[in-house]
N, C-alpha and C positions, 0 to 999 in steps of 0.2 A: 503492499500500499504506501503509493509514494507522495509525499508533498505536493501539491499541486499549485499551482500559479507562480511559478518558481522566476518567473518571466519578469514578473515585478520585483526592482528592489530595494532594498529596506527602505528610501527617500520616499518613495512613490507609497510602499506601503502606509506610511506614519502619515503621509500627507490622507490618504482615503481612510484610512483609520479613526482619524481625526473628526470625520465628517460628523455633523448632527442629525439626527435621523429620528424623529421623535414619533413617525410612522413606521419606524424601521420595521420587522417583523409581527409589529403592537398585536393588532389585532386579529386573533386566528378566528375568522369569521364563526366556523362552524356550520352548522345545516342550516339553521335559520340564522335571522337578523336580529337581534338586539338578545342573542342567547349569554346568559347568566354561566359565569364560569364558575364550578363548584369547589374551585380552591379555597376562596375569601373565606374567612370567617373575622366579622362582627370588623370591617375597615375602621372605623373610628377609634375602636378602641388603642389605647394606646402600644408601643412596643418597646419593652424592655430593655434597658441597656446593661444591666449590672444585674441581670438575673440568669443567662447560659449556663446552661449544663456542660460539664467537665468531666472527662475520663482520663483516667491511669488506669490500664489494664494489662495484663498479662503479663509481660516482661519489662511492657513500656513505662517510663516513668513522666514522659511529657504529661501537660495536663490540655490534653486536644479539646477544644468543644465538640460538640456534641452533633452538631449539624457543620459540615464541613461542607466546603465548597467544590461542585463537578463543574469544572470550567470545558465541559463540552458542548455548551448548548448557549454560549456569548449571544449579546445580541450581534445580528447584519444588517448590510444594506448591500445595496444592488453592487457588484464592480460595474465599473465604467467601462469597462471592454464586453460587458456584458455576460460573464462566463463565470456564473457563480457568484455567490456573495462572498464580502471580506467584513471582518470584525466591525463594528462599532466603538473605537478605544473611549470616545469620549462618554458613553454608557456604561461600558465595561469599566471606567477609572469610579463612576458612580455608584455602581454596585458593591465594589470592591469596597471603598470606603465607607460607604452605610454596612457592610457585614461585618467588617472590623471595630468598627466603632461600637456595633451593637453585642462583640464577643464571640463572631468566628476568626478564626483562628489556623484554618485546616483548608489548603488550596490543592486540589488536585488537578492533572492538566496532563498531557501528553504530546508529544510530537507529530502525529494526525489528526487531532482535532479542528474541528471546522477547517477541514481545509489545510493543514497545518499549519493556520495563523495562532493557535491558541496559546502556545510556550510565549511568543514574541508578546502577543498583548496582553497577557498575565503578566509577563516581568516588567513589563513597561508599569502596568496598574500598582504592582508591591513594590517596586523598588523608591515607591513614594511615603514607604512604610518602614519601620526599626525591625531589621532583617530578624533580630533575637526574639522578635514579638510574635512570629509568624513559623508557621508547618507546611512546608512545599512539597508536596510530589509529582513525580514524574515517571513516565514508564520507558522502557527499550520496544519502541512497537515497529520490531525489525518482523513484519509479516511477510514482506514478497522480496527481500532480500537478506537470505542468514549469514553471510559473508561476512568472515572476521571483521575486514577492512570499512565493512558498510555499517556495524554495530557500532563499532568505537564511534565511525564519525558522528553518528546519531547520537549517542551517549553525550562527546563532550559537544555536539553542537547545543542540545539541551541547556548546559553552561551560558554557553554565550547568548543565547535567548531568554534566558530566565534573567540573565545576570546576576548569578548569584556563585558562589565557591563552594558551596557543598547544599545537597539534599536531604533533608530532613528523612524524607519516604520514598523510595524505589522501587518499581516494580516489575516484573517479566510480564510484561502484558498480555491479556486474555489468551492463557494456556490454554489447551485441551483439545482445540479444531486439530483434526490430523492425527490426533492419537500419541502415543510418546515417540514414532518416529521425529514428525514435525519439532516436537519440545527437543529433541537431543541433536538437531540441524540448527536451531534457532541459538541453542544455549549452552549443550556440551560439546558436541564435536568442535565447533567453534573456538573453545576455550573461555566463551564470555561470561559464563557461570564463576568461573576460578578469578576471573578479572575483577568481576564484581565485588567479590568475596574481602579480595585484597584491596579494594577501594572502598570496603565499609572497613577495614583495618585499618589505613588511612583518616575515615573519618570524612570522608568526600561521598560517602554515603551513611547515613547513621541509624537509618535500619531499613532490612531489604525485605523484601517479600513479592506476592505473587495476583494477579486476578484472573479468575476462573470463568470459563465458558467452555461448557461441551461434556467430553468424554470423562464419565465417572473415575476410570481404569487411572486417565492421567490426574486427575486430583489426587486420589490414593496412592500412586506409587511418587508422584512430587512431594506429596506432605511428608512419605514413609522417610524422605531424604532429610527431613527435621533434626534426626539425631547426629548428624555429620553437619547440616547448612544451619542447622539454628536458625530457622525462619522466623522473622522479627512480627510478621503479620500476615494476612492472606485477604486480599478483598472479592466479596460473594455478593452474586446478586440474592436479596434475602429480603421478600415484602410476604404480606399474609394472603397471596395465592400463590406463590410458588412456594412455601413452607411447606405446603402438601401435595400440592397440584401444579408442579413442575410440568410444562409444555415443551414438543420439539425435543431437540438434544439439551435443554437445561433438566438439572439433579434439584431434587428437593433441597430445601434452602435446612430443611429440619435436619436432614444428613447433615449436609455440610456444616453447618456451624456445628453440630454434637460432635463430628470428628477434630474441629478445632479446638475444643472445649476439654475434650480429651485431653489435650497435650500444652491447654492454656497458653495459648495461642489466640494474640489479640486479633477480631474481626473489621475490617472495613468492609462496611454497606454502601453498595450499587445498588439501581434501578429499584426504590423503597415504593416507587409511583407506577414502578413498572412501564417507565415512559410517556408516565401520565394519565394511563388507562384508568389507574386508581382514585384519579379525580374525578376526569370525565365517566363518570359511572351512570349509568339506568337511573332512569327519577325513582322506580322503587325504590334500588338501591337508597341513591340520594336521602330518600325519605324513612327510610329503615336507619340509617345513623344518626340524622337528625333527633330523630325522637329520642335517643337516647343521652344523646351530648347537644343540644338546641344550638349552640353557641358556639360549637365548632366548626370546624370546617371540614369537608371530604375527606381531604388530605390529610387535616391531622391525625387521623385514626391511622392510617398507612403509616404515617412519621412514627407516631406512637409505638407503633406494631413495631417497628424496626432500630428503634432505641431501647426498645426494654430489655431484650436481653444484656447481661453484666458484663460480657466479656465484647460488647460491641465497642469498639473505640470512637467511632467517627461512624456520621450515616450522610451520606454524598446523593446532593441534589444540583439538578441543573438549571439554577434559576435565572432561565432570561430576564424574568419581569420583576419589578421592584416589590408588584403587590405580592407575590409568591414567597420573597426574601423574606416580607415581613411575617407573611405569617408562619413560615416553618420556624423564625425567631423567636415568635409565643411559642410556638409548641413546645420549644426544646427551652422555653426560657420560664421558670424550669421546665425539666420531661415531669409529666404523673404517669408513672410505671403502670401499665395494664394489668388489672386486675383476672385474676383466673378465669372469672365470668365475662370479662373484657375477649377475653382471645378465644374463647366458647362463642359467642358472639360473631367475633370477623370470620371464623371457620367456617362457621354456618354464612356467614356474608360472601367467601370464598367460594362456596359450595353452588349458590345462587348467581355469583359472577360468572364459572363455568358454564352454564348453562347458554350464554351469548357468545354468538359466533363471531368475536371480533379476531382481527388478524394479529398473530402476536410481536407487533411493530413497539419496538419500546423507545422510538425516534434519535436513534443514536447516531445517525446519519454515517457510518462506516462504510454503507452501500454510495454515497457520493463521492466525486461527481460523477454523476452519469455522464457517458462520453456523448448523447443526445439531448444533453440538457433537461431532461425529466426530472421533476420533484416530485422523489421517490415518498420520502417519509412523510412530503405534505398529503397527497393522493392516500397514503396510508391511512396517515392520522383522520383525517377529515371521514373516508368510509365508515372506521372504527367509531368515529363521535357520530355519525349520521344510524349506526348501529344501535349506538343507545339512548339516542334520543327517538329510537322508533319511527326512525324516515327512511326504512328501507322499504317500500313497498313491494308486496311478494308477486302482487296481477295487480289490472287497472279495477279488479273486485274488492281490494281490500279497502277496507272503510274509509282510511286518510289518505287513501290515492294522491288527491289532487295537490292535498297538501305537502304531503312528503314527495310526491316527484318536484315539488317545487322549490323545496328547501333541501335537497340534496344538490338536483342542479345550479340554482343560484350559490349556494355556497360553496359548490367546486369550481365554478367560476373566481369565486371570490379570494378561495384560498391556493390557487393555484391557476397561475397565468395560462392560457390556451397553447402557445408552444411547449408546455411544460409537464402537459397532462398526459396521460395513461395513453391516448392513443397514437404516441410517436414512440413508445418501445419497439424496437425491432426484433428483442428475445434475444440479445446477444451474451447476458446473460452473465457479465462482470460484477455486477453486482451482487450476485446469489453468495457467493464464496467469501465474501466479507460478514454477512450478516450474523452475529451472534445466536441467535434467533432462529439460524436455519431455516429462515423463511424462503420458498421459490418466489423470488419477487417479480418474473415476468409469468408466468403462471397468474399471479394475483392481480397484476396490472391489466394482462387481457382482459381477465374475469368481470375486473371494475368498468375497464372501456364496454364491455360489452353491454354492462348493465347500461352504462351513463346511453348508448346508443337506444338502446330501447325503451329508455326512459323520452327523450327525444323524440323516437320516432311513434311512440305511443304503441310499442308493440309488446310491451310487458306482457 
C-alpha cells in the first residue's frame, strides 16, 4: 500500500492543508434531509476539562487517557488537482488543541492513513504542544513492499514526518492477513523485528506492540512470542457486537481480550463504533438505548463497553467532527463502567443488530484511493445508513416505497458525487485485498449500482 500524491512537494502540501473548509466533509447527509446524528448527547451540557479517565495497565506505567485520538479520519478538502482529498490542517490543529485541553494525550497514526498524509498533519499539530505530555503511536505499515530497505525507509520517514526523536508506542501494523507466511515476510525474514527490538532497547521506541485483523492462528502464534519478545501492548478490534458476534475474517473480541488478559498485556482498542455503525443504528435500537439512559448518546454505550475492561489502556476513535470529540470526552470524563446488567443488555442489543443486513464497512479507507476515482467508503456508508433508517425498499409494493426511494437517491447524490458513484466500478479488485473486514468490494458496489438503477427506472 503505497503513499499517494507523492508528486506534491512539502510546500504544496502545507499550502493545501492550511485551507479552511467549514463545509469539508461536514454534513454526511445520510438518506433523508435533516437526518439527526445519533452520536450527539445533550450538546448544551459542558465538556469537562479535568475529569478524563486515565489508565496505567499491564506493564505500562504511562498515565494514558482512556480516550485516544485515532488519526485515520482527519477532516479533508478536495485536492486542487481533483485526485482524492487532502487534509485540512487548520481543522486538525483545532481538534488536536481541543482534545489536549480536555485531557486527551494519546495520538495514533500510520504512514498510510489519509492517503499517506496523516503523519505529516498529525506531526504539525502536535509539534505545537510539549512533547513530554503526549503519547504518540505510529506503525510499520509495510503492506505491499516487505523488503528491509523499504521497511527501514518507512520507519525513518515516520520520525521526520512526525517531527519526533522517539515514539511512545510503535506497532507492527494489521498482522493476520495472509497467515504466518506474510507475517514472517514482513517482519522476520527481513530482520525488521530484531531491528525494532534493538530500537526499543535504544529508547527510540518506548513500547512495542502490534495491531490485529484476520487469521486467529496468526494472533495465537505471534502472542506466543511474548515469552521472548515481551510485547508491551496489542491493538484489537473490540465493541459490543464483535465481542461475541464477529463477522467475516474477524475474531470474537471476547477471545482476543481474554488471551491478552492471561498474559497481563495492555489492550489498545480500535473500532469501538464499528466504523460508525454502532452510532448510526436502526431507530428501534436508538429507542432501546435511550429508554435506559435518555441523556446519553447512542455512541456512548459503545465507548463505555470498550473502556470498561480493566486491561484496556486506551480506546481509539477517529473523530472527524468537533461534536463527536466532545461527546466522547463526556463519556470518559469520567468513565461510568458498565454493570453486569448493562453488559447483558448490550448483548441483547447486539443480537438485534445482527438481524440487519448492513455491509461490514468500518470506513477505514484502506481501500482508497480507487484508481477510477470511486468513493468506496462513502457509497457503503450511505447504503448502511439507509438500511438502518428503513430506506431500502424491497419492491414498489413496500409501504414507504416513494419516501424510501427518494431518500435513498437524493441522499446518494448528496453523499457521493456522480463521477465517484458505484456505476464507475469496473471490477479491477485492487481494493479488496486491503480491506480488513474482507468485504468483496466490487460485488457490493455492483449490487448497490443495480439497486440504484432499479430505483431510478422504477423496475424494483
